C-alpha positions, 0 to 999 in steps of 0.5 A: 500500500505504501509503495502504491502511495509513493508511486502515486505521489511521484506520478502527481509530482511528474505531472505537476512539473510537466505542466510547469515546464509547458507553462515556461515554454508557452509564456514567452510565446504569448508575450511575444504575440502580444508585444508590439506597437499598439494605439491606446484606445483614447489616442488618434491614429498615429502619424508614423505608419511603419511604411517600409519599416515593418515592426519586429522585435529584432529591429526594435532591439537593434534600435534600442542598442543604437539609442544607448551606444555612444559609437554614434557620436564623433568621439564615442562619448555621447549617445542619444540616451545621454540627453534623453534619460528614461528616468527623466521621461526621456528628457535630459537630467534636469539641466537647462541645456544639454552637454554635447561632445567635448563638453560643448553646451547646446542652445536649446533644452532637450525635449522629452521623448514620448508618443513620437509616432503621433508627431507630424514634425519635430524639434522646437522649431518644427524643422524636421517632418518625419520620425526617421529623419529626426535623428539626423539633427542631433547626430550631425549637430556639432554642438551635440553628437557631432558625427557625420553619417558617413562616419557613423556608417563607417564605424558600424560597418567595421563592427562585426557585432552590428553587421550581424545585428543588421543582418538579423533585423533587416537582412542586409550585408551593408549597413546604410543610412536608411536602415540606421534611421529606420532601426532607431525609429523602431525604438523611439516609436515604442516610447508610448506614454498612455498609462498615467493616473490621468489615463486610468482616471479617464478609463474609470479605473481610479479616482482623482483627489479633490485637488486633482479634479479641480486642477483638471477642470481649471486645466480644461478651462485655461490650457487645452486650447494648446495642450489638447488631450490626450496627447497634451499638445496640438503640435502648433507653434506659438509665441507665449510672450517670454521675451520682447527680444531673443537671439533664438528666432524659433519657427522663423528660422525655418519659415523665414516668415517674421510672423513666426518670430519667437514661436516654438512648438507647444510641448506635450505635458505628459511627464511634465513633473519630471522633465523640468526645466521648462521652455525651449531654453530651460529657463524655468525650473519649477511648475509654480514659476512656469505657471506664474510666467506662462499664464500670469505673466505673458509679455505683449509683443507683436507675435504673442499668442492672443489667447495667452493675453486673454487668460485670467490670472490664477489664484494661489490655490488654483495654481496649486490645484493645476500642479496637482493635476499635472502630476497625474500625467507622470507615466511611471510605467514608461520610465520604469519599463525594462524593455526601454532601459539600457541593454 
């Protein structure tokens, strides 16, 4: 009888281990099937369509490697991630201006990177109109990464590691500028911020505090004309009355139209609480100062947006409530997701 009981227990244990083994085999397959670019239910259709750049896991991982590799800079010291850190919402490390190769300081604040697949254009002045082309600016800017495309391709093609990675991802024997840029886009297009407390509140999964609810109401009454939900930008260019005179002409540098003088792209407010300092030149380090100057203190210049001049001043309580709401736009899932971290 004891022998039978022991045999029965061993059979059960073997069956249990077999099930566990099957689960371990099946689980990665299920995860791989569910992985990929997904449009959040509240978001519009993205601008980037993955045309001629079908998304695959191998291509994404290649883009991730490139994003974190300083080999893309002239002296192999600066990577894309150097100025776009995951823990800071893919903005810089809370500095006004980034530092490029040889310690040179840039002239504009590094913007946060999220939801880029929905952007029709890029840079503070909108000088780039395609996600795959955007990296060309920091890669070749002498104040940033300072390298030439020919220099980058020469280094990558001399690397057996990257030759193998591009072969696996794109089935090419020679790494070209097109495949380089497409690979980076595979990674940056996946930096989707859509799982904040705000998003969960809109989905009915959590509730807001009284201050957060009041802040949302105030935000919708005063800010959505430019910072439109759910992306929290309308992608327009506006002069918000920061200066009467400025060395940086903003959008005018691209259009050569004087009416665009000192206009800059309306940035998304997603992750705004952790991506300070603010504005194109990083002049404001706190949300409190930002609201004071942005809503309560816009300068009346020849091209200041009329809407800002008509906004009613905020009381101290209202300002605090808007800040409480803005904190709900922090996406802790994005900034903590290991699939976007340094390989």
